[in-house]
VMD Tcl script that builds the backbone (N, CA, C; Angstrom):
set m [mol new atoms 540]
animate dup $m
set s [atomselect $m all]
$s set {name element resname resid chain x y z} {
  {N N MET 1 A -4.214 9.519 -16.533}
  {CA C MET 1 A -3.758 9.732 -15.163}
  {C C MET 1 A -3.608 8.397 -14.447}
  {N N ARG 2 A -2.975 8.499 -13.313}
  {CA C ARG 2 A -2.702 7.299 -12.533}
  {C C ARG 2 A -3.058 7.521 -11.069}
  {N N VAL 3 A -3.296 6.402 -10.421}
  {CA C VAL 3 A -3.420 6.333 -8.970}
  {C C VAL 3 A -2.528 5.182 -8.544}
  {N N VAL 4 A -1.790 5.379 -7.472}
  {CA C VAL 4 A -0.944 4.313 -6.946}
  {C C VAL 4 A -1.546 3.855 -5.622}
  {N N VAL 5 A -1.715 2.543 -5.475}
  {CA C VAL 5 A -2.231 1.969 -4.239}
  {C C VAL 5 A -1.102 1.156 -3.610}
  {N N VAL 6 A -0.829 1.424 -2.347}
  {CA C VAL 6 A 0.254 0.779 -1.624}
  {C C VAL 6 A -0.316 -0.011 -0.454}
  {N N ARG 7 A 0.165 -1.237 -0.293}
  {CA C ARG 7 A -0.139 -1.965 0.933}
  {C C ARG 7 A 0.967 -1.644 1.922}
  {N N HIS 8 A 0.577 -1.307 3.128}
  {CA C HIS 8 A 1.557 -0.944 4.153}
  {C C HIS 8 A 2.619 -2.032 4.310}
  {N N GLY 9 A 3.766 -1.633 4.791}
  {CA C GLY 9 A 4.858 -2.566 5.030}
  {C C GLY 9 A 4.582 -3.456 6.230}
  {N N CYS 10 A 5.460 -4.410 6.423}
  {CA C CYS 10 A 5.328 -5.373 7.516}
  {C C CYS 10 A 5.336 -4.647 8.857}
  {N N ALA 11 A 4.409 -5.054 9.724}
  {CA C ALA 11 A 4.262 -4.419 11.036}
  {C C ALA 11 A 4.201 -5.450 12.147}
  {N N GLY 12 A 4.920 -6.535 11.986}
  {CA C GLY 12 A 4.917 -7.553 13.029}
  {C C GLY 12 A 3.617 -8.330 13.084}
  {N N GLU 13 A 3.502 -9.125 14.099}
  {CA C GLU 13 A 2.332 -9.993 14.228}
  {C C GLU 13 A 1.245 -9.306 15.054}
  {N N LYS 14 A 0.100 -9.143 14.446}
  {CA C LYS 14 A -1.033 -8.448 15.059}
  {C C LYS 14 A -1.389 -9.022 16.434}
  {N N ARG 15 A -1.402 -10.348 16.537}
  {CA C ARG 15 A -1.803 -10.997 17.797}
  {C C ARG 15 A -0.830 -10.704 18.935}
  {N N ARG 16 A 0.399 -10.361 18.614}
  {CA C ARG 16 A 1.402 -10.131 19.654}
  {C C ARG 16 A 1.527 -8.658 20.032}
  {N N TRP 17 A 0.765 -7.797 19.381}
  {CA C TRP 17 A 0.798 -6.373 19.687}
  {C C TRP 17 A -0.197 -6.108 20.799}
  {N N ASN 18 A 0.255 -5.502 21.865}
  {CA C ASN 18 A -0.596 -5.290 23.043}
  {C C ASN 18 A -1.381 -3.988 23.017}
  {N N GLY 19 A -0.998 -3.067 22.158}
  {CA C GLY 19 A -1.689 -1.777 22.118}
  {C C GLY 19 A -2.831 -1.770 21.129}
  {N N ASP 20 A -3.348 -0.584 20.886}
  {CA C ASP 20 A -4.384 -0.386 19.886}
  {C C ASP 20 A -3.786 -0.727 18.520}
  {N N ASP 21 A -4.471 -1.535 17.748}
  {CA C ASP 21 A -3.939 -1.966 16.452}
  {C C ASP 21 A -3.656 -0.781 15.528}
  {N N ALA 22 A -4.395 0.301 15.677}
  {CA C ALA 22 A -4.165 1.487 14.840}
  {C C ALA 22 A -2.793 2.104 15.111}
  {N N ASP 23 A -2.203 1.800 16.254}
  {CA C ASP 23 A -0.903 2.355 16.630}
  {C C ASP 23 A 0.264 1.406 16.338}
  {N N ARG 24 A -0.014 0.254 15.755}
  {CA C ARG 24 A 1.057 -0.724 15.496}
  {C C ARG 24 A 1.995 -0.180 14.423}
  {N N PRO 25 A 3.304 -0.043 14.757}
  {CA C PRO 25 A 4.257 0.525 13.803}
  {C C PRO 25 A 4.831 -0.523 12.857}
  {N N LEU 26 A 5.521 -0.047 11.862}
  {CA C LEU 26 A 6.289 -0.942 11.004}
  {C C LEU 26 A 7.394 -1.579 11.837}
  {N N ASP 27 A 7.753 -2.802 11.493}
  {CA C ASP 27 A 8.937 -3.406 12.098}
  {C C ASP 27 A 10.129 -3.067 11.204}
  {N N ALA 28 A 11.301 -3.607 11.510}
  {CA C ALA 28 A 12.500 -3.274 10.736}
  {C C ALA 28 A 12.349 -3.677 9.268}
  {N N ALA 29 A 11.726 -4.816 9.003}
  {CA C ALA 29 A 11.504 -5.236 7.608}
  {C C ALA 29 A 10.569 -4.255 6.910}
  {N N GLY 30 A 9.530 -3.804 7.597}
  {CA C GLY 30 A 8.604 -2.835 7.030}
  {C C GLY 30 A 9.271 -1.497 6.739}
  {N N GLU 31 A 10.195 -1.101 7.597}
  {CA C GLU 31 A 10.934 0.141 7.346}
  {C C GLU 31 A 11.790 0.018 6.095}
  {N N ARG 32 A 12.417 -1.139 5.897}
  {CA C ARG 32 A 13.202 -1.353 4.666}
  {C C ARG 32 A 12.280 -1.379 3.450}
  {N N GLN 33 A 11.125 -2.003 3.590}
  {CA C GLN 33 A 10.172 -2.041 2.488}
  {C C GLN 33 A 9.732 -0.626 2.110}
  {N N SER 34 A 9.426 0.209 3.099}
  {CA C SER 34 A 8.945 1.557 2.791}
  {C C SER 34 A 10.047 2.408 2.162}
  {N N ALA 35 A 11.293 2.232 2.587}
  {CA C ALA 35 A 12.400 2.980 1.973}
  {C C ALA 35 A 12.595 2.556 0.522}
  {N N ALA 36 A 12.535 1.247 0.266}
  {CA C ALA 36 A 12.689 0.749 -1.109}
  {C C ALA 36 A 11.523 1.200 -1.982}
  {N N LEU 37 A 10.336 1.167 -1.440}
  {CA C LEU 37 A 9.145 1.602 -2.177}
  {C C LEU 37 A 9.254 3.088 -2.538}
  {N N ALA 38 A 9.725 3.901 -1.598}
  {CA C ALA 38 A 9.890 5.329 -1.861}
  {C C ALA 38 A 10.851 5.562 -3.019}
  {N N ALA 39 A 11.951 4.830 -3.031}
  {CA C ALA 39 A 12.936 5.003 -4.105}
  {C C ALA 39 A 12.337 4.627 -5.452}
  {N N VAL 40 A 11.646 3.512 -5.508}
  {CA C VAL 40 A 11.065 3.041 -6.772}
  {C C VAL 40 A 9.992 4.007 -7.271}
  {N N LEU 41 A 9.106 4.444 -6.390}
  {CA C LEU 41 A 8.033 5.344 -6.813}
  {C C LEU 41 A 8.576 6.718 -7.204}
  {N N ASP 42 A 9.569 7.201 -6.490}
  {CA C ASP 42 A 10.162 8.502 -6.809}
  {C C ASP 42 A 10.838 8.465 -8.174}
  {N N GLU 43 A 11.524 7.378 -8.466}
  {CA C GLU 43 A 12.282 7.281 -9.713}
  {C C GLU 43 A 11.437 6.848 -10.911}
  {N N ALA 44 A 10.179 6.470 -10.684}
  {CA C ALA 44 A 9.327 5.962 -11.759}
  {C C ALA 44 A 8.732 7.059 -12.637}
  {N N GLY 45 A 8.853 8.305 -12.238}
  {CA C GLY 45 A 8.321 9.392 -13.055}
  {C C GLY 45 A 6.810 9.345 -13.196}
  {N N LEU 46 A 6.108 9.102 -12.104}
  {CA C LEU 46 A 4.655 8.943 -12.144}
  {C C LEU 46 A 3.894 10.255 -11.954}
  {N N GLY 47 A 4.578 11.343 -11.726}
  {CA C GLY 47 A 3.894 12.621 -11.516}
  {C C GLY 47 A 3.062 12.639 -10.255}
  {N N LEU 48 A 3.593 12.093 -9.189}
  {CA C LEU 48 A 2.845 12.003 -7.936}
  {C C LEU 48 A 2.682 13.379 -7.309}
  {N N ARG 49 A 1.431 13.669 -6.872}
  {CA C ARG 49 A 1.107 14.983 -6.336}
  {C C ARG 49 A 0.594 14.962 -4.911}
  {N N ARG 50 A 0.144 13.804 -4.454}
  {CA C ARG 50 A -0.452 13.710 -3.118}
  {C C ARG 50 A -0.135 12.371 -2.500}
  {N N LEU 51 A -0.091 12.355 -1.176}
  {CA C LEU 51 A 0.055 11.121 -0.413}
  {C C LEU 51 A -1.128 11.057 0.542}
  {N N ILE 52 A -1.950 10.029 0.380}
  {CA C ILE 52 A -3.168 9.888 1.171}
  {C C ILE 52 A -3.115 8.523 1.851}
  {N N SER 53 A -3.366 8.508 3.156}
  {CA C SER 53 A -3.166 7.283 3.920}
  {C C SER 53 A -4.328 6.964 4.837}
  {N N SER 54 A -4.496 5.677 5.066}
  {CA C SER 54 A -5.295 5.235 6.202}
  {C C SER 54 A -4.664 5.893 7.426}
  {N N PRO 55 A -5.464 6.282 8.415}
  {CA C PRO 55 A -4.871 6.920 9.589}
  {C C PRO 55 A -4.066 5.975 10.485}
  {N N THR 56 A -4.041 4.683 10.175}
  {CA C THR 56 A -3.263 3.769 11.007}
  {C C THR 56 A -1.774 4.062 10.863}
  {N N ARG 57 A -1.063 3.873 11.949}
  {CA C ARG 57 A 0.362 4.228 11.977}
  {C C ARG 57 A 1.165 3.496 10.903}
  {N N ARG 58 A 0.932 2.197 10.717}
  {CA C ARG 58 A 1.736 1.435 9.757}
  {C C ARG 58 A 1.533 1.927 8.321}
  {N N CYS 59 A 0.327 2.379 7.988}
  {CA C CYS 59 A 0.083 2.926 6.648}
  {C C CYS 59 A 0.772 4.274 6.480}
  {N N ARG 60 A 0.641 5.129 7.482}
  {CA C ARG 60 A 1.311 6.442 7.429}
  {C C ARG 60 A 2.828 6.265 7.380}
  {N N ASP 61 A 3.350 5.383 8.254}
  {CA C ASP 61 A 4.801 5.142 8.297}
  {C C ASP 61 A 5.334 4.649 6.954}
  {N N THR 62 A 4.524 3.898 6.231}
  {CA C THR 62 A 4.947 3.384 4.921}
  {C C THR 62 A 5.179 4.522 3.932}
  {N N LEU 63 A 4.459 5.624 4.081}
  {CA C LEU 63 A 4.604 6.758 3.166}
  {C C LEU 63 A 5.637 7.796 3.605}
  {N N ILE 64 A 6.118 7.724 4.821}
  {CA C ILE 64 A 7.041 8.760 5.314}
  {C C ILE 64 A 8.273 8.908 4.431}
  {N N PRO 65 A 8.985 7.829 4.067}
  {CA C PRO 65 A 10.166 8.039 3.206}
  {C C PRO 65 A 9.814 8.659 1.851}
  {N N LEU 66 A 8.693 8.289 1.273}
  {CA C LEU 66 A 8.273 8.876 -0.004}
  {C C LEU 66 A 7.930 10.353 0.183}
  {N N GLY 67 A 7.241 10.667 1.268}
  {CA C GLY 67 A 6.907 12.062 1.550}
  {C C GLY 67 A 8.152 12.928 1.675}
  {N N ARG 68 A 9.172 12.389 2.324}
  {CA C ARG 68 A 10.429 13.134 2.455}
  {C C ARG 68 A 11.079 13.351 1.091}
  {N N ARG 69 A 11.086 12.306 0.271}
  {CA C ARG 69 A 11.713 12.411 -1.059}
  {C C ARG 69 A 10.992 13.413 -1.947}
  {N N LEU 70 A 9.660 13.412 -1.876}
  {CA C LEU 70 A 8.863 14.259 -2.764}
  {C C LEU 70 A 8.510 15.616 -2.157}
  {N N GLY 71 A 8.775 15.780 -0.877}
  {CA C GLY 71 A 8.404 17.018 -0.213}
  {C C GLY 71 A 6.901 17.188 -0.083}
  {N N LEU 72 A 6.206 16.064 0.133}
  {CA C LEU 72 A 4.746 16.098 0.234}
  {C C LEU 72 A 4.286 15.677 1.628}
  {N N PRO 73 A 3.241 16.325 2.148}
  {CA C PRO 73 A 2.675 15.882 3.427}
  {C C PRO 73 A 1.814 14.635 3.211}
  {N N ILE 74 A 1.553 13.940 4.293}
  {CA C ILE 74 A 0.667 12.771 4.249}
  {C C ILE 74 A -0.695 13.198 4.787}
  {N N GLU 75 A -1.719 13.000 3.968}
  {CA C GLU 75 A -3.082 13.338 4.355}
  {C C GLU 75 A -3.776 12.067 4.837}
  {N N ASP 76 A -4.506 12.161 5.926}
  {CA C ASP 76 A -5.268 11.019 6.427}
  {C C ASP 76 A -6.614 10.923 5.723}
  {N N ASP 77 A -7.038 9.694 5.462}
  {CA C ASP 77 A -8.371 9.431 4.925}
  {C C ASP 77 A -8.925 8.211 5.643}
  {N N PRO 78 A -9.854 8.408 6.580}
  {CA C PRO 78 A -10.421 7.282 7.319}
  {C C PRO 78 A -11.056 6.237 6.405}
  {N N GLY 79 A -11.425 6.621 5.188}
  {CA C GLY 79 A -12.000 5.677 4.234}
  {C C GLY 79 A -11.012 4.625 3.758}
  {N N LEU 80 A -9.710 4.836 4.015}
  {CA C LEU 80 A -8.699 3.853 3.619}
  {C C LEU 80 A -8.350 2.897 4.757}
  {N N ALA 81 A -9.000 3.069 5.913}
  {CA C ALA 81 A -8.758 2.194 7.061}
  {C C ALA 81 A -9.522 0.881 6.885}
  {N N THR 82 A -9.175 -0.098 7.690}
  {CA C THR 82 A -9.891 -1.372 7.639}
  {C C THR 82 A -11.322 -1.151 8.095}
  {N N GLY 83 A -12.182 -2.062 7.724}
  {CA C GLY 83 A -13.574 -1.975 8.131}
  {C C GLY 83 A -14.499 -1.484 7.039}
  {N N GLY 84 A -13.939 -1.109 5.895}
  {CA C GLY 84 A -14.785 -0.677 4.793}
  {C C GLY 84 A -15.423 -1.865 4.090}
  {N N ASP 85 A -16.338 -1.570 3.198}
  {CA C ASP 85 A -16.965 -2.638 2.421}
  {C C ASP 85 A -16.176 -2.889 1.140}
  {N N ASP 86 A -16.667 -3.799 0.310}
  {CA C ASP 86 A -15.958 -4.176 -0.915}
  {C C ASP 86 A -15.723 -3.021 -1.869}
  {N N GLY 87 A -16.524 -1.965 -1.798}
  {CA C GLY 87 A -16.383 -0.848 -2.721}
  {C C GLY 87 A -15.597 0.331 -2.164}
  {N N THR 88 A -15.108 0.209 -0.928}
  {CA C THR 88 A -14.421 1.323 -0.282}
  {C C THR 88 A -13.260 1.848 -1.100}
  {N N LEU 89 A -12.372 0.973 -1.519}
  {CA C LEU 89 A -11.188 1.411 -2.255}
  {C C LEU 89 A -11.556 1.871 -3.667}
  {N N VAL 90 A -12.553 1.247 -4.265}
  {CA C VAL 90 A -13.017 1.672 -5.591}
  {C C VAL 90 A -13.502 3.113 -5.522}
  {N N ARG 91 A -14.267 3.452 -4.499}
  {CA C ARG 91 A -14.766 4.821 -4.339}
  {C C ARG 91 A -13.611 5.801 -4.081}
  {N N ALA 92 A -12.626 5.372 -3.302}
  {CA C ALA 92 A -11.475 6.247 -3.017}
  {C C ALA 92 A -10.704 6.564 -4.290}
  {N N ILE 93 A -10.540 5.581 -5.153}
  {CA C ILE 93 A -9.805 5.767 -6.409}
  {C C ILE 93 A -10.576 6.680 -7.358}
  {N N ALA 94 A -11.900 6.612 -7.302}
  {CA C ALA 94 A -12.734 7.387 -8.224}
  {C C ALA 94 A -12.798 8.871 -7.868}
  {N N ARG 95 A -12.385 9.247 -6.664}
  {CA C ARG 95 A -12.441 10.657 -6.274}
  {C C ARG 95 A -11.400 11.470 -7.044}
  {N N PRO 96 A -11.755 12.659 -7.445}
  {CA C PRO 96 A -10.791 13.496 -8.181}
  {C C PRO 96 A -9.483 13.721 -7.431}
  {N N ARG 97 A -9.535 13.799 -6.102}
  {CA C ARG 97 A -8.296 14.041 -5.352}
  {C C ARG 97 A -7.332 12.862 -5.406}
  {N N ALA 98 A -7.791 11.704 -5.852}
  {CA C ALA 98 A -6.919 10.531 -5.933}
  {C C ALA 98 A -6.022 10.556 -7.169}
  {N N LEU 99 A -6.371 11.347 -8.172}
  {CA C LEU 99 A -5.550 11.384 -9.386}
  {C C LEU 99 A -4.150 11.894 -9.055}
  {N N GLY 100 A -3.156 11.142 -9.443}
  {CA C GLY 100 A -1.769 11.500 -9.158}
  {C C GLY 100 A -1.371 11.256 -7.718}
  {N N ALA 101 A -2.191 10.520 -6.990}
  {CA C ALA 101 A -1.930 10.282 -5.571}
  {C C ALA 101 A -1.436 8.870 -5.322}
  {N N VAL 102 A -0.796 8.720 -4.172}
  {CA C VAL 102 A -0.470 7.401 -3.628}
  {C C VAL 102 A -1.417 7.198 -2.459}
  {N N LEU 103 A -2.148 6.092 -2.483}
  {CA C LEU 103 A -3.080 5.745 -1.413}
  {C C LEU 103 A -2.475 4.588 -0.630}
  {N N SER 104 A -2.217 4.789 0.651}
  {CA C SER 104 A -1.654 3.732 1.492}
  {C C SER 104 A -2.775 3.118 2.311}
  {N N THR 105 A -2.930 1.801 2.165}
  {CA C THR 105 A -4.073 1.140 2.785}
  {C C THR 105 A -3.711 -0.279 3.219}
  {N N HIS 106 A -4.722 -1.095 3.362}
  {CA C HIS 106 A -4.603 -2.436 3.931}
  {C C HIS 106 A -4.982 -3.504 2.907}
  {N N GLY 107 A -4.421 -4.676 3.077}
  {CA C GLY 107 A -4.724 -5.799 2.204}
  {C C GLY 107 A -6.203 -6.148 2.182}
  {N N GLU 108 A -6.895 -5.933 3.317}
  {CA C GLU 108 A -8.324 -6.244 3.383}
  {C C GLU 108 A -9.136 -5.418 2.403}
  {N N LEU 109 A -8.658 -4.221 2.072}
  {CA C LEU 109 A -9.359 -3.392 1.091}
  {C C LEU 109 A -8.866 -3.652 -0.324}
  {N N MET 110 A -7.600 -4.035 -0.437}
  {CA C MET 110 A -7.034 -4.267 -1.770}
  {C C MET 110 A -7.538 -5.574 -2.387}
  {N N GLN 111 A -7.778 -6.572 -1.572}
  {CA C GLN 111 A -8.198 -7.878 -2.108}
  {C C GLN 111 A -9.507 -7.807 -2.894}
  {N N PRO 112 A -10.570 -7.150 -2.378}
  {CA C PRO 112 A -11.795 -7.061 -3.180}
  {C C PRO 112 A -11.601 -6.241 -4.463}
  {N N LEU 113 A -10.757 -5.212 -4.400}
  {CA C LEU 113 A -10.486 -4.426 -5.605}
  {C C LEU 113 A -9.806 -5.297 -6.653}
  {N N LEU 114 A -8.823 -6.075 -6.237}
  {CA C LEU 114 A -8.132 -6.962 -7.169}
  {C C LEU 114 A -9.107 -7.949 -7.798}
  {N N ALA 115 A -9.965 -8.534 -6.997}
  {CA C ALA 115 A -10.955 -9.484 -7.525}
  {C C ALA 115 A -11.875 -8.799 -8.537}
  {N N GLY 116 A -12.311 -7.589 -8.217}
  {CA C GLY 116 A -13.184 -6.858 -9.138}
  {C C GLY 116 A -12.490 -6.511 -10.442}
  {N N LEU 117 A -11.231 -6.097 -10.371}
  {CA C LEU 117 A -10.488 -5.764 -11.596}
  {C C LEU 117 A -10.294 -6.998 -12.460}
  {N N ARG 118 A -10.010 -8.120 -11.822}
  {CA C ARG 118 A -9.874 -9.372 -12.594}
  {C C ARG 118 A -11.201 -9.729 -13.264}
  {N N ASP 119 A -12.307 -9.583 -12.521}
  {CA C ASP 119 A -13.625 -9.892 -13.088}
  {C C ASP 119 A -13.934 -9.008 -14.292}
  {N N GLU 120 A -13.441 -7.771 -14.271}
  {CA C GLU 120 A -13.657 -6.843 -15.380}
  {C C GLU 120 A -12.679 -7.074 -16.530}
  {N N GLY 121 A -11.733 -7.984 -16.351}
  {CA C GLY 121 A -10.766 -8.271 -17.406}
  {C C GLY 121 A -9.644 -7.257 -17.511}
  {N N VAL 122 A -9.406 -6.495 -16.447}
  {CA C VAL 122 A -8.322 -5.510 -16.450}
  {C C VAL 122 A -6.990 -6.260 -16.486}
  {N N PRO 123 A -6.108 -5.891 -17.413}
  {CA C PRO 123 A -4.801 -6.552 -17.468}
  {C C PRO 123 A -3.989 -6.296 -16.196}
  {N N VAL 124 A -3.388 -7.367 -15.690}
  {CA C VAL 124 A -2.506 -7.284 -14.529}
  {C C VAL 124 A -1.091 -7.550 -15.032}
  {N N ILE 125 A -0.238 -6.542 -14.887}
  {CA C ILE 125 A 1.143 -6.646 -15.354}
  {C C ILE 125 A 2.017 -6.833 -14.121}
  {N N ALA 126 A 2.553 -8.048 -13.970}
  {CA C ALA 126 A 3.310 -8.376 -12.765}
  {C C ALA 126 A 4.241 -9.540 -13.048}
  {N N ASP 127 A 5.230 -9.706 -12.185}
  {CA C ASP 127 A 6.130 -10.854 -12.299}
  {C C ASP 127 A 5.377 -12.156 -12.063}
  {N N ARG 128 A 4.381 -12.090 -11.187}
  {CA C ARG 128 A 3.512 -13.242 -10.907}
  {C C ARG 128 A 2.090 -12.717 -10.760}
  {N N ASP 129 A 1.126 -13.532 -11.141}
  {CA C ASP 129 A -0.269 -13.096 -11.062}
  {C C ASP 129 A -1.021 -13.930 -10.028}
  {N N ASP 130 A -0.511 -13.956 -8.808}
  {CA C ASP 130 A -1.228 -14.652 -7.746}
  {C C ASP 130 A -1.418 -13.681 -6.581}
  {N N ASP 131 A -2.438 -13.923 -5.796}
  {CA C ASP 131 A -2.784 -13.000 -4.722}
  {C C ASP 131 A -1.649 -12.802 -3.724}
  {N N GLU 132 A -0.939 -13.852 -3.382}
  {CA C GLU 132 A 0.144 -13.724 -2.403}
  {C C GLU 132 A 1.162 -12.679 -2.867}
  {N N TRP 133 A 1.517 -12.709 -4.138}
  {CA C TRP 133 A 2.490 -11.777 -4.696}
  {C C TRP 133 A 1.895 -10.381 -4.848}
  {N N LEU 134 A 0.710 -10.303 -5.432}
  {CA C LEU 134 A 0.106 -9.005 -5.724}
  {C C LEU 134 A -0.335 -8.253 -4.471}
  {N N LEU 135 A -0.623 -8.982 -3.405}
  {CA C LEU 135 A -1.079 -8.362 -2.163}
  {C C LEU 135 A 0.004 -8.344 -1.088}
  {N N ALA 136 A 1.251 -8.575 -1.476}
  {CA C ALA 136 A 2.344 -8.602 -0.505}
  {C C ALA 136 A 2.500 -7.246 0.166}
  {N N LYS 137 A 2.867 -7.277 1.419}
  {CA C LYS 137 A 3.104 -6.037 2.160}
  {C C LYS 137 A 4.278 -5.289 1.545}
  {N N GLY 138 A 4.155 -3.972 1.519}
  {CA C GLY 138 A 5.227 -3.128 1.011}
  {C C GLY 138 A 5.335 -3.071 -0.497}
  {N N THR 139 A 4.275 -3.486 -1.195}
  {CA C THR 139 A 4.275 -3.397 -2.653}
  {C C THR 139 A 3.234 -2.366 -3.098}
  {N N ALA 140 A 3.278 -2.058 -4.384}
  {CA C ALA 140 A 2.382 -1.026 -4.916}
  {C C ALA 140 A 1.735 -1.491 -6.206}
  {N N TRP 141 A 0.572 -0.927 -6.463}
  {CA C TRP 141 A -0.112 -1.097 -7.746}
  {C C TRP 141 A -0.182 0.261 -8.398}
  {N N VAL 142 A 0.293 0.361 -9.604}
  {CA C VAL 142 A 0.099 1.563 -10.399}
  {C C VAL 142 A -1.136 1.292 -11.245}
  {N N LEU 143 A -2.192 2.030 -10.978}
  {CA C LEU 143 A -3.447 1.860 -11.708}
  {C C LEU 143 A -3.515 2.927 -12.796}
  {N N ASP 144 A -3.423 2.498 -14.037}
  {CA C ASP 144 A -3.562 3.407 -15.169}
  {C C ASP 144 A -5.048 3.553 -15.442}
  {N N LEU 145 A -5.509 4.797 -15.477}
  {CA C LEU 145 A -6.934 5.061 -15.637}
  {C C LEU 145 A -7.271 5.479 -17.059}
  {N N ALA 146 A -8.399 4.998 -17.544}
  {CA C ALA 146 A -8.922 5.393 -18.852}
  {C C ALA 146 A -9.588 6.767 -18.709}
  {N N ALA 147 A -9.953 7.365 -19.816}
  {CA C ALA 147 A -10.574 8.695 -19.820}
  {C C ALA 147 A -11.856 8.737 -18.981}
  {N N ASP 148 A -12.578 7.616 -18.909}
  {CA C ASP 148 A -13.818 7.580 -18.130}
  {C C ASP 148 A -13.585 7.305 -16.645}
  {N N GLY 149 A -12.326 7.193 -16.232}
  {CA C GLY 149 A -11.996 6.954 -14.829}
  {C C GLY 149 A -11.892 5.495 -14.452}
  {N N SER 150 A -12.219 4.609 -15.370}
  {CA C SER 150 A -12.095 3.179 -15.061}
  {C C SER 150 A -10.620 2.775 -15.113}
  {N N VAL 151 A -10.306 1.678 -14.450}
  {CA C VAL 151 A -8.931 1.187 -14.432}
  {C C VAL 151 A -8.676 0.429 -15.731}
  {N N ALA 152 A -7.670 0.875 -16.468}
  {CA C ALA 152 A -7.316 0.255 -17.747}
  {C C ALA 152 A -6.258 -0.828 -17.570}
  {N N ALA 153 A -5.398 -0.684 -16.555}
  {CA C ALA 153 A -4.352 -1.677 -16.304}
  {C C ALA 153 A -3.843 -1.519 -14.883}
  {N N LEU 154 A -3.387 -2.632 -14.331}
  {CA C LEU 154 A -2.758 -2.650 -13.015}
  {C C LEU 154 A -1.331 -3.120 -13.211}
  {N N ARG 155 A -0.376 -2.278 -12.835}
  {CA C ARG 155 A 1.039 -2.675 -12.882}
  {C C ARG 155 A 1.520 -2.829 -11.449}
  {N N HIS 156 A 2.032 -4.007 -11.141}
  {CA C HIS 156 A 2.501 -4.302 -9.788}
  {C C HIS 156 A 3.971 -3.952 -9.656}
  {N N LEU 157 A 4.312 -3.253 -8.586}
  {CA C LEU 157 A 5.699 -2.932 -8.291}
  {C C LEU 157 A 6.085 -3.600 -6.980}
  {N N ALA 158 A 7.098 -4.418 -7.034}
  {CA C ALA 158 A 7.643 -5.057 -5.838}
  {C C ALA 158 A 9.082 -4.575 -5.694}
  {N N PRO 159 A 9.297 -3.466 -4.973}
  {CA C PRO 159 A 10.630 -2.884 -4.888}
  {C C PRO 159 A 11.690 -3.840 -4.359}
  {N N VAL 160 A 11.318 -4.657 -3.433}
  {CA C VAL 160 A 12.232 -5.677 -2.931}
  {C C VAL 160 A 11.483 -6.986 -3.036}
  {N N PRO 161 A 12.018 -7.947 -3.780}
  {CA C PRO 161 A 11.272 -9.176 -4.045}
  {C C PRO 161 A 10.793 -9.880 -2.785}
  {N N ALA 162 A 9.539 -9.643 -2.461}
  {CA C ALA 162 A 8.870 -10.314 -1.351}
  {C C ALA 162 A 9.735 -10.332 -0.106}
  {N N LEU 163 A 10.242 -9.172 0.285}
  {CA C LEU 163 A 11.035 -9.081 1.501}
  {C C LEU 163 A 10.214 -9.647 2.644}
  {N N PRO 164 A 10.720 -10.654 3.318}
  {CA C PRO 164 A 9.905 -11.310 4.342}
  {C C PRO 164 A 9.759 -10.464 5.598}
  {N N CYS 165 A 8.610 -10.587 6.201}
  {CA C CYS 165 A 8.373 -10.002 7.513}
  {C C CYS 165 A 8.961 -10.958 8.548}
  {N N ALA 166 A 9.296 -10.436 9.699}
  {CA C ALA 166 A 9.787 -11.282 10.779}
  {C C ALA 166 A 8.746 -12.340 11.141}
  {N N VAL 167 A 7.485 -11.979 10.995}
  {CA C VAL 167 A 6.397 -12.889 11.322}
  {C C VAL 167 A 6.389 -14.104 10.408}
  {N N HIS 168 A 6.700 -13.882 9.135}
  {CA C HIS 168 A 6.597 -14.945 8.153}
  {C C HIS 168 A 7.912 -15.640 7.866}
  {N N ASP 169 A 8.999 -15.112 8.378}
  {CA C ASP 169 A 10.312 -15.699 8.130}
  {C C ASP 169 A 11.103 -15.663 9.425}
  {N N PRO 170 A 11.338 -16.820 10.029}
  {CA C PRO 170 A 12.024 -16.842 11.315}
  {C C PRO 170 A 13.412 -16.214 11.273}
  {N N SER 171 A 14.011 -16.086 10.115}
  {CA C SER 171 A 15.330 -15.460 10.038}
  {C C SER 171 A 15.223 -13.957 9.861}
  {N N GLY 172 A 13.993 -13.457 9.799}
  {CA C GLY 172 A 13.780 -12.028 9.587}
  {C C GLY 172 A 14.074 -11.219 10.829}
  {N N THR 173 A 13.704 -9.977 10.792}
  {CA C THR 173 A 14.005 -9.071 11.889}
  {C C THR 173 A 12.956 -9.201 12.982}
  {N N PRO 174 A 13.294 -8.819 14.190}
  {CA C PRO 174 A 12.315 -8.919 15.275}
  {C C PRO 174 A 11.165 -7.943 15.094}
  {N N GLU 175 A 10.056 -8.276 15.728}
  {CA C GLU 175 A 8.889 -7.420 15.687}
  {C C GLU 175 A 9.095 -6.214 16.581}
  {N N PRO 176 A 8.264 -5.168 16.393}
  {CA C PRO 176 A 8.382 -4.038 17.318}
  {C C PRO 176 A 7.965 -4.476 18.711}
  {N N ALA 177 A 8.554 -3.853 19.696}
  {CA C ALA 177 A 8.191 -4.169 21.070}
  {C C ALA 177 A 6.810 -3.620 21.357}
  {N N PRO 178 A 6.043 -4.298 22.216}
  {CA C PRO 178 A 4.728 -3.773 22.580}
  {C C PRO 178 A 4.882 -2.434 23.281}
  {N N PRO 179 A 3.861 -1.579 23.192}
  {CA C PRO 179 A 3.964 -0.284 23.881}
  {C C PRO 179 A 3.984 -0.495 25.381}
  {N N PRO 180 A 4.588 0.444 26.100}
  {CA C PRO 180 A 4.653 0.309 27.579}
  {C C PRO 180 A 3.291 0.390 28.201}
}
mol reanalyze $m
mol bondsrecalc $m
mol representation Tube
mol addrep $m
């Protein structure tokens, strides 16, 4: 079985958002990232059965195009929100409901998982094996699980090669406007 872990798409610059950070939406680049991600995951034949997201808007928004393609609702899981400890994402992946699911979360939770998988010698299959690439916004990890539930391999999917966020590329799209 597999679990897919997705880092939410670009959502502008956190410091420039005036509202509650949980309500920060994807920007135009993030919307393109989520549409491309939906196409790649839908066409990959992964047998996806569930979409589970951090309750933050940018994580949920990242799954909306995939949910439409697959006809699946997005379930909230507060355990995928920021603020968890180093084992938060590991525990989420180990739950039976995660099998065949896409988990949309944050880089802060994915980074410790990546470090742990590397420490365990889990093969990382990617165009590049550096944190900047593997933890890029709007990308996915397909985690192939062994019979005992451990991660046997991590395959990185970058639907659009490091599509820049407006924040990181001055030629990119503008950020979302602050809420009124």
